[in-house]
N, C-alpha and C positions, 0 to 999 in steps of 0.2 A: 674494455675501455668504454664504459657507458658514457653516453652524452646526456647531460642533464639540461633542463630548460635554461635558456640564457639567464633569466633572472636568478636562478639558483647558483649558476656558475659564477656570475659576476659578484653577486652579493657575498658569497662565501669568500672570494678572493679579497674583497674590500674589508670584510671583517677580519681577515687574517692580518692585513696591514694594521688595522686599528688595535689589534692585540699585541702589538710590539714585534711582529715578525718573528715570533719565537715558537711557532706551533708546528714546525716541520717534524715529520715522523722520525723516530730514531732509526738507525740503519738496520737494526735487527727486525723491526716491524716491517720495514720496506722489503727486506729479504724474504719475509714470511708470506708476502703476497703471491698469489698464483701468477705464473708467467703469462702475460697478455700477448696475443698475436701481434705481429708487425703489420704494417700497411701492405707489404708485399703478400703476406699470407692471407690477409682478408681479401685482396683482389684475386688471388689464385683460387680461392674457394668459390668465387662468384663468376658467372659467365659474362663478365663485363664487356669483353671484346665482341661477343655475340650480340649483346644488347646494343652496342654502339653501331654495329653493322645494320641492325634492324631499324634503327632510328628512334625518334621520340615515342614515348609511351607513358600513359598515366592510368594506372589501375587503382591507385590510392590518391585521394585528393591531396594536393600540396601546392605550395608556392615557393619559388626559389628567387632570392634577391642577392645582388652583388653590389658592393660599394667599395670605393677606394678614394676617399676624399680627405684623409687626415694625415698630418705629419706627426709621427711619434716623437716623444722626448728623446728616443734613441736615434733620431734623425733618419728614420726610414719611413716610407709610405706604408700605411696600414690598409691591407685588403681584407674585406670580410665577405664570406659567403654564408648565407642563411637559408635554412630550409624550414618552412612552417607547415605543420600538419594539424588538422582539426583534432582536438582532444577526443571527441566522440568516436572518431575513426580508430584511434588507438585503443580506446576502451573496448571496442568491439573485437579487438584482436588480442585481448589480454591473455588468452590461452595459447598464443602463438610463440611463446618464449621470448623472442626478441626480433627487432627490426635492425637491419644493417644499412648504413649510409656510406656511400663511397663517393669520393670527389677526386678528379684528375684535372690538373691545370697544365696546359702545354703552351709554349711560346712558339714563335715563328721558326725557330731553329730546331724544332722537334724535341726539345728538352721538356720532360714532364716531371711534375711533382704530384705526389699522391698522399691522401690521408683518408681516414675512415672513422666511423663511430658506431657504437652499438647501443640501442635503447632496450633495456630490459623491461619487457612489458608487464612482468609480474609485480613491478614496483609502482604501477600506476594507481592513483587514488580516484575515487568517484568524482571528486570535485573537478577533475579535468574535463568533464563533459561540458563545463560552462566556459571553457577557454581553448585557445589554440596553443600548441606546443611548438617552440622554436628551438632549432639546433643551429650551431654556428661553428665555423672554422675561421681563424684569423691567421694572417701571414704578413710578412714583410715582402713588398713587391717593388720592382724597379719599373719605371714607366715603359709602356709598350702595350701591344695587343696580345691577348691570350684567348685560347679556346678552352672553355670550362665544360667538363662533363660531370654530371651528378646523377647518381643512381640511388634508389631506395628499394630494398629487397626484404620481403617477408618470406623467409626461406621455407617456413612450414606450409604456408598456403600456396607458395609459388608465384605470388603476385609481385610485380616490380614496376617501378617508374624509371624512366630514363630521359634526361634532358641534356642538350648540347647547345651552348650559346657562346657568342663572342663577348669578351670582357676587356674593356680598354681602361688602362691605368694611366691617367693624365700626368704629364710632367709637372713638377713643382714650378709654379709661376715665378718668373724673375729670380731664378735660383742663383744665389751668390756663390754657391759651391757646386757647380754643375758636374764636376768630376768625382764627387764623393762616392758615388755608387759604382764606379768603374770596377769591373771584375767580380761583382757580387752575383750570386745565384739569382735568377729572375724572380723566383717565387719560393719563399722559405716559410713553411707552416710553423706556427707556434706549437709547442708541446702543451697539453692540458695537465701535465704533471708539475708545473711550476707552482711552488708554494713558498710563502715567506720571502726571504731575500732573492730566491731564484725568480720570483714574479717580477721584481723591479730590475734585476740585473740582466735577465734574459740569457741565462747560461745555456739555454737550449739552442741558441742561434750561433752558428759557426762563422757566418760571413763577417768579414772585417772591412771597415770603412777605408776608403783610399784618401789619406790625408798626408801627402808628402810635402815636407817643409824643406826647401832648398834655400840656403843662405850663403853668401860669400864669407860672412863673418861667422866664426864658431859660436854655437849657442848651447848653453846649459839650461835646459828647461826643467823646472820643478813644478809639478802639478800637486797642489795642496788642497785637500778637502777638509773643511771644518765639520766634524761629526760630533760636536759637543751636545750632549743631551741635556741642555740647561733647563732646569725647572722654571727659571725666570723668563728666558727668551721665549719658550714655547708655552708659557702659562700653565705648566704641569699637564699639558694636553698631549696625549699620545697621537691623536689625530693630526695636530699641527706638525709634530715631529716627523711622523711617517709621510705626510705630504711633502715635507722638505726633502727627506732622504730618497723618496720615490722619484724626485727630479734630480737631486745632486748626484746620486750614485750612477745613473746612466750617463750623465755628462762627464763624470770622473772616468768612466769606462771609455767614452768617446775620446777624451783627451789623451788617454793612455795609448791610443792607436795612432797618434801623430808620429810620423816617421821623420825624425830629425836627422837629415842627411849629413850635415856638417856639425856634429856635436853629440850630445847625449840627453836622455830624458830619464827622470825618476819621479816616483809618486810617493806621497805621504798622506796619512790621515791623522788629523790633530784633534785632541780634546783640549780646548783652551782653558777650561776651568780647572781640570785636574792636572793640566800642564804636562801632558805626555803624548807621545806618538804611538798610536794604536796599530798602525800598519805602515810599512815602508818597503819599497822595492826600488832597487838601484841598477838593475841589469838592462833596462831598456827593452825587455822582452814583453810578451803578452802578459796581461795583468794576471797576477796570482789570485784567482777567484777564491779558492779555499781559505787563503790567508785573509783576504778582504772580508769574506763572509763572517769570520770570527770577530772582526772589528765591528761589523754591523750588529751582530747578535751579542753585544756587550751586556753585562749584568745590570748596569744602571740605566736609567731612562729619565724622561722629563717629569715623570711622577715620583722620582726618588730624589731626596735631598740628603747629601752626605753631612756628617758632623762638621767637617771643615767648612762646608758651605754655610751652615748655620752660624758658625763663628764669624765668618767673613761674608756678609750679605752683599758686599759691593763686588760683584764678579767683574773681571776685567779681561779683555782680549790681548793683553800685552804679550802673552806667550807667542802669539803669531809674529809680533815684531821681533821678539828674541830669536825665534827660529830663522827668520829671514836674515837678521844681522849675523847670526852664527854661520850661516851658509855663505854669506858674502865675505866674511873674514877668512873662511876656509878656502875660498876660491883661489886658483893659481894666479900669481901676480905677473908671471912672465908673458910677454907678447910675442906671438908668432910673426916673423918677419913678412910673411906673404899674406896671411889672413887677418892679422891684427889681434887685439885682446878679445877674449871670449865675452859675449854678452850673457849675463845671467837673467833669465826670464822666469818670473814666478807667475803661475796661473792659479789664482785662489778661488775656490768654490765655497761660498759662505752663505749664511742667513743674515737677516737684519740684526744689527748689533745695537739697536736703540736702547736697550735696557742695561747695557754694560756701562761700567764706570771707566772713563778715559783719564787717567792721571796725567798731570803735566810732565812731559818728558823732553829731554834735550834732543836736538836733531840727530838723526842717525849719522854716525861717522865711522866708516870702515875703510876708507881709501878707495872703495870700489863703487861709490854711489853713481858715478857717471856711466858705469857699465852694468846698470841694473834697470830692468823694466818690469813693471807689475801690471797684470791684468786681473781685475777683481770682478767676478761674476756673482752678484748678490741675488739670491732667489727669494721671491715673494711666495712663501708657502701657502698663502691664501688664494693664489691665482692658479697654481698648477692643476691641470685637469686630472680628475680621478674617475674611476668607474662609477657609473650611476648608483645612487643609493637604492636600497631595497624598496623603499616606499615609492620612489619614482617609477621603478620598473613594474611594481605590482599594480599601482593605481593609475599609471599613465598620466593623462592630462590632469586628473584630479590631484596629482602630486605636485603640480607646478607651483601652486601658492606656497607650499612648504619650501620649494627650492628658491623662490623669490625671497622669502623671509630669511633663509640661510644666506643668500647673496647679500642682503642688506646688512646682516650681522657681520659678514666677512668684510664689507666695505667699511663698517664702523671700526672693526679691529685694525684693518689695514691703514686707516688714517693715523693710528698710533705708531705705525712702523714706517717711518720715512726713509729708513735705510741707514741713517747716521753715517752716510758715506763720507761726509766732510770730516768727521772725527777720525775715521779710519785713515783718510789721506793725511790728516794732521799728525796722527800717531806715527806714520811712516815717512814723514817729511825728512829730507828733501828728495826722496826716491821718486822717480817718474812713475806715475800710476794712471791707468785708464780704467774707469768703472763702467759696468753694464748692469742695469737693473733688469733681471730676467723674470718674465712672467708667463712665457709660453714656449713651445718648441720652436716657433718662428724666431723668437728673440734669441734663443740659443744658437740657431743657425747663423743669424746675422752677426752675432757677437763673435762666433768662431771664424766666420769669413773675414771679418775686420782684423782679427788677430793674425790670421794666416797672411792676409794681405800686407799688414804692417811689417811682420817679421820677414816676409819674402823679399822686401826691398832692402834688407840689410846687406 
């Protein structure tokens, strides 16, 4: 499990997204890899407890930094532990085979999380003498105080470093969903094996958010994600498309964890241009990730234009309306004497629809209009935060002008995408609809909190 410099790790993951999320290794290739040791095996091989008893030590120059100041689009706080070692120090040890890094994080209840990494020294290049090398672990953490122990071990020379430090993860300020992290593991390390869709979905994390929805009135909740790879909407740009789905897919996952106590929940993924449902789940259970993964890794993309699209350049989102109308017509008409008629709630995750054509349509008439409520989360894919670019990480401050230029270009493009939310509301008239323009993880949290608050009053 070699740990690469941060710049290499992050730039490769970013490139993976820009390539259309289709570069995951086939199963046969993964099976052919040599079995890597587990964290428990790595700790068992090192005298970690002995070092801990002996106290701090530094036989190899290093710096250790810890931060936890960001909210992820997955609605979890991100903790980062970094170890920096001067490149010349590593080059001097190029014949020592490898260096092992160990990290242990314990909370006040004595529960520990462990991770490790191995740097293969025979892969080092002479250019490293001019720079420092950084290693990092990232994790989802709940607020609280932790004791972090980090060790560096050159097994061949016998040299080691050991450090122990308190690490405080601050609570999310003015949290509108303070109970969301109830029952979660205190510290969940990310796997470095996430590639393609696993990178954005976080299939390596087992913790589930606590989102209990209790209503007096029965609720049928339909979570619908627009995954249309429209060449028009995304300007034929895979970067725009992947920025959108890297935000939309995690939010789709979050909403699939809403526990509807008095009712049921189902999920669907729509392609508005091709007019089909590429993924559907109706059992209210944990999201079927293998099935959803297939929908994300579809053959077409924003750089592909079908023959039908060429024939009809006026793409329309009317399929969204058709699906909502169909579900309302299929809704049970009977009323429960004690709890009343079910409320049909649609939560739509979508992208700006400015370049779609909105034909003139009559008002929706299903007989169930008064028993329907729509929440529309529109993502601005120019705003969603991404891993830093390769240039910014390699050149540091010298790359800031490039970033500012990119920001200005994004501002110019964003001005063209006002969301067209008025047309969406008009297309679904007279259905009650609440729209949220989402540009950050904080926006997602507040939109979700408002939705849960509204429905909790029913």
